[in-house]
C-alpha positions as CSV (number, residue, x, y, z in Angstrom):
1,M,0.0,0.0,-0.1
2,R,1.1,3.5,-0.6
3,L,2.6,5.1,2.2
4,D,0.1,8.5,2.0
5,K,-3.2,6.4,1.4
6,Y,-1.9,4.0,4.7
7,L,-1.5,7.3,6.8
8,K,-4.9,8.5,5.8
9,V,-6.5,4.9,6.3
10,S,-4.9,4.6,9.7
11,R,-5.6,7.9,10.8
12,L,-2.3,8.7,11.6
13,I,-2.9,11.9,9.5
14,K,-6.6,12.6,8.5
15,R,-6.6,13.4,5.0
16,R,-4.9,12.2,2.0
17,T,-3.8,15.5,0.7
18,V,-2.6,16.1,3.7
19,A,-0.3,13.1,4.1
20,N,0.9,14.1,0.5
21,E,2.2,17.3,1.8
22,A,3.7,15.9,4.8
23,C,5.8,13.8,2.5
24,D,7.1,16.4,0.1
25,A,8.1,18.3,2.9
26,G,10.2,15.6,4.1
27,R,8.8,15.9,7.3
28,V,7.8,11.8,7.0
29,S,10.1,8.7,7.0
30,V,10.0,4.7,6.6
31,N,12.5,2.7,8.7
32,G,14.7,6.0,9.0
33,K,14.8,7.3,5.6
34,V,12.9,9.8,4.2
35,A,9.9,8.5,2.2
36,K,8.1,9.9,-0.8
37,A,4.1,9.4,-1.0
38,S,4.1,6.8,-3.4
39,Q,6.7,4.5,-1.2
40,D,4.9,1.0,-0.4
41,V,5.0,0.4,3.5
42,K,4.3,-3.1,4.7
43,V,3.9,-4.9,8.2
44,G,6.7,-4.6,10.1
45,D,8.0,-1.1,8.9
46,T,8.4,2.0,11.4
47,I,7.1,5.4,10.3
48,S,7.9,8.7,11.7
49,V,5.9,11.5,11.4
50,R,6.9,14.9,12.7
51,F,4.6,17.6,13.9
52,G,6.0,20.7,14.4
53,D,8.4,20.1,17.3
54,K,6.8,16.9,17.9
55,L,7.6,13.1,16.7
56,V,5.7,10.5,16.2
57,E,6.5,7.1,15.8
58,A,4.7,3.8,14.7
59,E,5.2,0.2,14.0
60,I,3.0,-1.1,11.2
61,L,0.8,-4.2,12.4
62,S,-1.4,-4.4,9.8
63,I,-2.5,-3.1,6.0
64,T,-6.2,-2.9,5.3
65,E,-7.7,-1.1,2.4
66,T,-10.6,0.1,4.2
67,V,-11.2,0.2,8.2
68,R,-13.9,2.0,10.6
69,K,-12.7,4.8,12.8
70,E,-12.7,2.7,15.7
71,E,-10.5,0.2,14.5
72,A,-8.2,2.1,12.6
73,K,-5.9,2.0,16.1
74,E,-5.2,-1.5,15.6
75,M,-3.2,-0.9,12.3
76,Y,-0.1,0.0,14.0
77,R,1.1,0.7,17.7
78,Y,3.2,3.7,19.0
79,L,6.8,3.0,19.7
80,P,8.4,4.2,22.9
81,G,9.7,7.5,23.1
82,S,7.2,8.5,20.6
83,A,5.3,11.9,21.4
84,K,2.1,9.8,21.1
85,D,3.3,7.3,23.7
86,E,4.0,10.0,26.7
87,G,0.7,11.0,27.3
């Protein structure tokens, strides 16, 4: 699955256009490397997204084309030390 689509489906980023813009700006990396929106992701990959001064890191647990809002959080897990893990 494309990175921008995964970010949208998993709701790490709410809109695909915003995911595209984040990738174009170099704020998204996969496995430690800056990624383009068109990069394919797979289970086990680590995604890092920079939101201003916060860094959110998550590991991909599953890839699904469509998912309900309540189940989107099951597609990934936050990694220790991530901005979302602290709260």
